C-alpha positions as CSV (number, residue, x, y, z in Angstrom):
1,S,108.3,78.2,76.8
2,G,104.8,79.3,77.6
3,T,105.6,80.6,81.1
4,V,103.5,83.5,82.2
5,T,104.2,85.4,85.4
6,L,101.5,88.0,86.2
7,A,101.7,90.4,89.1
8,G,98.7,92.6,90.0
9,E,95.1,92.4,89.2
10,A,94.0,91.9,85.6
11,S,91.2,94.0,84.3
12,I,88.9,94.0,81.3
13,D,90.5,97.3,80.2
14,A,93.9,96.0,79.4
15,P,96.6,98.6,79.2
16,A,97.6,99.9,75.8
17,G,99.6,102.8,74.4
18,D,103.1,104.0,73.9
19,A,106.0,103.0,76.1
20,K,106.1,105.4,79.0
21,Q,108.9,104.1,81.1
22,H,112.0,101.9,80.8
23,L,114.8,100.5,82.8
24,Q,118.0,100.0,80.8
25,A,119.1,96.4,80.6
26,S,122.5,95.8,82.1
27,W,124.5,94.0,84.8
28,V,124.8,95.7,88.2
29,K,127.4,94.8,90.7
30,A,125.7,94.6,94.1
31,D,127.2,94.5,97.6
32,K,129.1,91.4,98.8
33,G,130.1,90.3,95.3
34,I,126.5,89.4,94.3
35,S,125.7,90.3,90.7
36,K,122.2,91.5,89.8
37,M,120.6,91.9,86.4
38,K,118.7,95.0,85.3
39,Y,116.1,94.4,82.7
40,A,114.3,96.9,80.4
41,V,110.7,97.3,81.5
42,I,108.0,98.7,79.2
43,V,105.2,100.5,81.1
44,E,101.9,101.3,79.3
45,E,99.1,103.5,80.5
46,G,95.6,102.3,79.8
47,E,92.2,104.0,80.4
48,T,91.9,102.6,83.9
49,S,95.2,100.9,84.7
50,F,98.9,100.6,84.0
51,G,100.6,97.5,82.6
52,A,104.3,96.5,82.4
53,H,106.2,93.8,80.6
54,V,109.8,92.7,80.2
55,P,110.9,92.1,76.6
56,D,113.7,89.8,77.7
57,L,111.4,87.7,79.8
58,P,108.4,86.8,77.6
59,G,105.3,86.3,79.7
60,C,106.5,88.4,82.6
61,V,103.9,91.1,83.1
62,A,102.2,93.2,85.8
63,V,99.0,95.2,86.0
64,A,98.1,97.9,88.6
65,E,96.1,101.0,89.2
66,N,99.1,103.4,89.1
67,K,102.6,103.6,87.7
68,E,104.4,103.3,91.1
69,E,102.5,100.2,92.0
70,V,103.1,98.6,88.6
71,L,106.8,99.2,88.9
72,E,106.9,97.5,92.3
73,L,104.8,94.6,91.0
74,I,107.0,94.1,87.9
75,Q,110.1,93.9,90.0
76,E,108.4,91.2,92.1
77,A,107.2,89.4,88.9
78,I,110.8,89.4,87.5
79,E,112.2,87.9,90.6
80,F,109.4,85.3,90.7
81,H,109.8,84.6,87.0
82,I,113.5,84.0,87.3
83,E,113.0,81.8,90.4
84,G,110.6,79.7,88.4
85,L,113.0,79.4,85.5
86,R,115.7,78.2,87.9
87,E,113.4,75.7,89.5
88,D,112.5,74.3,86.0
89,G,116.2,74.0,85.1
90,Q,115.9,76.6,82.4
91,Q,118.5,79.2,81.5
92,I,118.0,82.8,82.8
93,P,117.8,85.1,79.7
94,Q,120.5,87.8,79.7
95,P,119.3,91.4,79.7
96,S,119.7,92.5,76.1
97,S,116.8,94.9,75.3
98,S,117.0,98.6,75.6
99,V,114.6,101.5,74.9
100,E,115.4,104.4,72.6
101,Y,113.1,107.3,71.8
102,V,112.9,108.6,68.2
103,E,111.5,112.1,67.7
104,V,109.2,112.5,64.7
105,R,107.1,115.4,63.4
106,A,103.5,114.9,64.4
107,A,100.8,115.4,61.8
108,D,99.3,118.9,61.8
């Protein structure tokens, strides 16, 4: 729907590269009967920063100087993104993405 949630400071050197980190998409039962969602997060390392995005929440991204910070920021961005969807009366996308690694022979 064109919604973009950005956490962190954008830089000219946008992150690029292979997926480095993921969080498996699933439902997690939290304390006191509250259900939480767990979304897959793709973390990419650029030349000067790290970026993260959520395949199940298009437009939900974060940028930071290190991996630990980008993971904190993407969590905040997910919560903020979902809050915005709720306020706009939109449905919250169910976690459905996952990450798998495929091993291939590298060129010699």
